[in-house]
N, C-alpha and C positions, 0 to 999 in steps of 0.2 A: 366521415362522409361529407360530401359537399355537393352543391347543385351542379348538375352536368356530369357527374361521375358516371362512367359506363362500367359494365360488368368486367371487361377485360383488364383495365387498370386496377380495379378493385381486387380481382382474383390474383393478379400478379403481385400486388402488395402482400396479400396473405400468403401466397406461395413462398415469397421470400422469407417471411416470418417463419413459416413451417420449415423451410430448409435450414434456417439458423437454429431452430430448436432440435432438429434431427441430427444430433451430434455425430452419430456414427454413419450417417448418410445411407441408411438401409431402407428409407422410404416409410418408416414408422417412428412415432414418438413413443418411447417406452421409458421405464424406470432406468434402464441402462443409459439412455441419453441424459437424464437428469444426473445420474451418478457421474458420468463423464464430465458434464459441465461443472459439477461440484469439485471433482478432482483437479480439473484445470484451474479453477478459481483458487483452490487451496495452494497449488503450485505457484501461481502468480503472487499470492499473499506471502508465501515463504520467500520468494525472490525479492519482493519489496522489503521485507524485514532484514534479509541479509544485506542488501544494498544500503539500507538505512544504517545498520550497525557499522558496516565497513566505512561509511562516510565519516565516522568518528575515529577510526583507527589511523591517527595522524602519522604514526611512525611505521605503519605497515607491518607490524609484528603479528597480526592476526588476533589481537586481543584489544579490548577497549578499557581504558582506565578512567577513573573519575576526573583526573586532571585533563585528559583529552576531551571529555564531555564538557567540562567547564570552559575549555578553550574554544571549542566549537560553539557552545552556547553564547559566549561573549561575542564571538564573531557574527553569528547569525542575528544577534539582537543589538548590534553596535549602534544602530540608529535610535532604537528605543532607549538605550543607556545614555547615549550622547544628548538626546533631547529630554531625558528624564520623563518620558511618557508613562513609564511604569515605575511605581515607587520601589524602594529597595526591598521592602517586605514582599511585595508581589513578585519581584524579580527573583528573590531567593527561593520563594515557594515554587515558581516555575522551574528554576534550576533543579531543585530537589526532585520535582516530578520527572524532569527529563532524565536525570541520573538514574532514578528508579526504573523508568521505562527502558532505557537503553541497556542498563546492566541486566535487566530481566531477559532481554532478547539475546544478549551475549553470554550465554550460559556455558560453563566448562563442559567439554566433551561434545559440543555441537560441531557441525561441519565447518564453521568459520573460524574456530580457534584452534 
């Protein structure tokens, strides 16, 4: 709210918010709208995870190896490595974490392998 605000712009702002919340555009906000928002968010999260894993698949065979993760890690952190801004121990821990994370996302039998 701000000084000089009139009813029409105030209502229009809230109308827009209502329309965004009304996921199925039926004029009501219900549990179904919340469920639809959650399903769409989950789909977007899956898409992000698939894209992330595939960015490590350097040979394009649909599977990610630890060697590929190491190569991508070194590439992504080449400035840090060159400037020695992260110590070797910290870098090795970060690499182990990245390997664990990516390998957990790239599980056998999932749609991307």
